[in-house]
N, C-alpha and C positions, 0 to 999 in steps of 0.2 A: 678223233683219233689223230695221233702224231706220227709221222714217218721221218725217217733219219735220211738226211742227205750228208754223208760224211758226219760234221760235227753241228750240222745245221738242223734245227727242228723246224718241220713243215708240217702246218696244221690243216687238217681236211675240216671243209664246212665251219669256217672260223668267224665268230661276230664282228663286224667292223663298226659296232655302233661307239666303242670307245676310242675309235681312230678316226672319225670325223667329226668337226666342231658342229655339225648341224644334228648329230646323235642320232641319225637315220638308221632304222633297224635293219640291217642289211647283212649279207653273210658273203664272204669269200670262199670260191671253190676249195681253194689251196692258199695258205697264208704263211709268210715267214717274216721274221725280224732280222735284219742283218746288220752286224757291228764291223765289218771289216771289208776290204775288197776281196779277200778271198771267199767270205762267205756269199758275197755277191755271184763271184765265178760259180759256188756250188748250187746257188739258185737259178741261175741261167741253165746250166747243166740239166739239174732236174726237170727245168721247163722243156728244154731241147727234148730229153728222152722220153717225156709224156705228151709233147707236142701240145702245150700249154701257152696262150697268151701271157703277155707280161704287163701288171699294172703296177708302177711304182706308187708309193703313198708316203707322204712325209708327216706333217702335222695335220693334214686333213681339214685345213683351214680355209681352202680356196676350192673346194669340191663338192658337186652334189652328187651323192651315190644314190640314184633314184632306184636301182634294181640290185639283187644280188649280182656279184661279180664273179664271172666265169674265168678260168685259168689261175695264175698265181700272182697273188697280190703280194708285193716285196715291200715292207715297210723300212725305209733307209733310216739306219740308227746310228750312222758314223759321227764320232765325236773328235774334236780337237780344234787347237788355234795355233797358228804358227805366223811368226812376223819377220820381216826383213827391212832395215832402215836402208833406204836407197840415197838418201841425201839429208842434209841437216833438217829439212823440213818434210820430207815425204818418207813414208813407210807402207810396205805392201803387206797386206795381211790377209793370209788363207783361213777361212773358217770351211770345217766340214758340214755337210749337207745335213746331219741329223741334229746340228745345234739349234737351239730355240732362237729365232732373230732377235727378239727384244733384249733378250740377256745377252747377246753379242753386242747390241748396241750399248747397254750399259757397261758392260766389260771395256770397251773401246773407249768410252769416257774416263773410265778408271784409270786406264793405261796412257791416256793423254792422246788417243788417235781421234781426231775429229773429222767430221763430215757426214755421220751417220744420225745425228741428233734430231733431224727432222722426220726421220723414219721410225722413231721410237713407238712401241706400243703395236706395231704392226703384228697381228697374230700369225702363228705358223712358223715353219722352220728353213733355215738358210737355203736348203735346195730347191724350195719352191720360188724364191725371189726372183731368179732370173728368168723363170718360165714366165711370170706375170708381169716383169719389169715394174716392180712394186714402186710406188711414189706417193708422196704425200707433203704437202705444205712447202710446194716449190722445188723438191729434190726427186729424183728418181733414181733407181739403182744403176741404170745405165750411164750415169753422170761419173761413177766411180769405179765401175767394174773393169777390170785389166783382162782377166781371163777366168777359165772355169775348166774343170777337169771332168770329164764323161766318159762313162762307159757305154760303147756301142752294143745294143742289145743283140743285133744279128751275129756280130762276130766275137763279142766279148772283149773287146780291145779297150784299152784305156787310152783316151785321146784329150789333148789339151786344145782348147778351143779360146780364140780372142774374142775379148768383149766387142768389138768392131763386127764382127762376124755372125752376132747373133740376131741380126734384124729386128733391133729394138724400136718399138713404137710406143704410143701410149697404151699401156697395160697389155703389152703384145710382144711376141718375140719367135723366132723360127721354131722354139719347141712348142708352140701352138698352131704352127702353120706348116711349113714345109718338113720340118724335123718331129713332128708330132709322133710320139710313142717309139722314137728311134733310139733315145738315150735314157741312161739313168745318170743324174748329175751327183758327183762325188764331193766336188768342193767349189767354191768360189774365190778369188783373189781380187781384193779391192785395193785402190790407192788412196790413202787417206793421210791427213796433214798433222804434222805437230804443233802447227800454230793454228788456232783459230781462225777460221774465214767462213764466217755465218752467212745463212739466208734467211732474212726475216720479211721478205717481200710479199709473202702470202697474206691478204687482208687480215684473215682471222687470227693468224698468228701474230702479226703486227699488233693487232688491238690487244691481245693477249699479254703482250710484252711492253705494254705502255707503261713508262716509268720505272722499267727495270732494264739493268743492265745485259743486253743479249749475248751473254756468254753462252758457250754451247750447252752447259749443265741447264743454265736457266731455259734455253730453247727446248731440251729434253722434258724438262719438267712442265713447260707450258704446253708442249704437245700432248704429253700422258693425260694434262688436265683436261685438254679439250675434248680427247677422245673418249675420256671416262664419262664427261658428261654426255655425249651424243651417243656412244655406242655401247650396247650390253656387253657384259662379259660373257662368252661362249659357256664358261663352266658354269655360270647362273642361268642363262637364258641361251640355249644352243642356236647359234647364227654362223654365217660366214662373213660377215662384215658387210661391205657395199654389195649387194646384189646385182646391181646393174651399173655399166660403164655410164660417164656422164658423154651425152652425145655431141659429136663434131656436125656441123650442119653448115651449109653454105650461105654467104652473106645475104642472099635474096630472100631465104626462108627467114633468118634471121632478123631482117627488116621488116617482113610483114608479122611476125610475133611479135616484136618491139611495138608495133602500132597497136597490135589487138590487146597486148599485155603489157602495159608500161612498167609495170613492177618487176618484170621477169629479169633476173641477172642473166646477161650476156657477155662473155669475156672473148675478145677477138684473139686470135691466135695466129692468124696471117691476112694477107690482103682479101683473102676470098673465103677465110674458114673461121667460125665460131664455136666455142664449148659452151652448152648449158649444162646447169645442175641436175641431174636426173631427180634428185630429191626434191627439187620445186616442182617438177612437172608431176612426180607421183604425188604429192602432197596436194596439188591442186587438181587433182583428179579424186581427191577425197579417201586417200588410203591410209594416211599416216593414223597409227594407232587401231587400224580395223582388225578385228580378229575374226576369223573364219573356221570354226571348228577347232582343229588341232594344231593350227598354223595362224600366222598374222603378219602384220607389219608393226614393227617398233615404234612407239609412241613419241620418241623423241628425235627419230631419224628415219624419215621414210624409206630410204636406200636399203635400210636392213629387214629383211624377211625374218621372222624367228619361228622356232618350232616348238609347239606344246606338246610334244609325244606323238605328232603326226607322221608320215611316210614321205618319201620323194615324190609319189604322186601329188599329195596335196600340196607340197611346195611349189611344184612346177606347175599345177593347176592355178594357183595363186599368181605367180609370176605371168603366165600366160595372159590372165585377166588383165592385169596392172599394163602389160604391153599393148594389149588391144586398145584400151581405155585412153592411154597416153598417144598412141597412135591416131585413135579417132578424133582426139580434141587438137593435138598440135602438130599432126602429120610427121611424126617422128616415132622411129620404131628403136625403141631400147633393146641393147644388146646384153644378155646376161655376162657377168663378169667370171663367175666361178666356171670350173670346167663341170659340165654335166655327164655322168656315166649312166647311161640308159641302155644297158646291155641287153 
């Protein structure tokens, strides 16, 4: 059933299977797709009138919809790109939240805006990128983000926030912590360069570029090739990419693990902090390529949980077993990277 809120269509008991990259078969109590600020205002007013909780949803590539979602799910579909050259070498580019992230990386390269090439082929839409502080191959969004526009859900006010106020950390931001569920992200503004300033220090990327001039275009192609070799296309095999964060551990534990497991990759981050690849830990617990009923672990990348027509409970049960086994073997508790909605 569809109800009208001015010119906005709001669907009751809508399937969200096509709106999450794990293809989990859940439903929203109410659902709408917004293409403008005005439609967001209408959606928020509808929610206020009916006392409904708000759940924003973009590309659905970093969420686990474990149960049906009560309240109003707002699919953010705002489009548009705007740019302003601020110097001979700098350009500020604003991307609307509903734009596909990878397409914006390619568009930037076409227009001679550099800095995003290491972040190619990350699934999802622009609006989710600051929530997660997406990063890959030595670059994070926080390195480039100047500001973003958000709508405060409680008041409906449009607010401009500075990137430095977003509390960015590894795969983290205030939008996952203190400001969780308080804002709808409308757009982000990045500072990019007109002259290539490439980052090729990440070991896997450096190896992929051996013998090749490391232009931004070559980096983008190499990143896409690496990701396609390791990660399944969600359109073919439903998944959310990396399901667990790479853990950060203290130096004492890192030293003990290095003694017990000499082949374990350990990456120092600071004087007393090291990062470990979660995929290595999961693989050495025997999970890579495992299929359990309607879900499983990808055979080329142990960080990726895949869905073969299962549901959220199946995915979370497998994730829980992986966490328990990794903790038992290595004394490390893996943290789930996507947001879990378990209403």
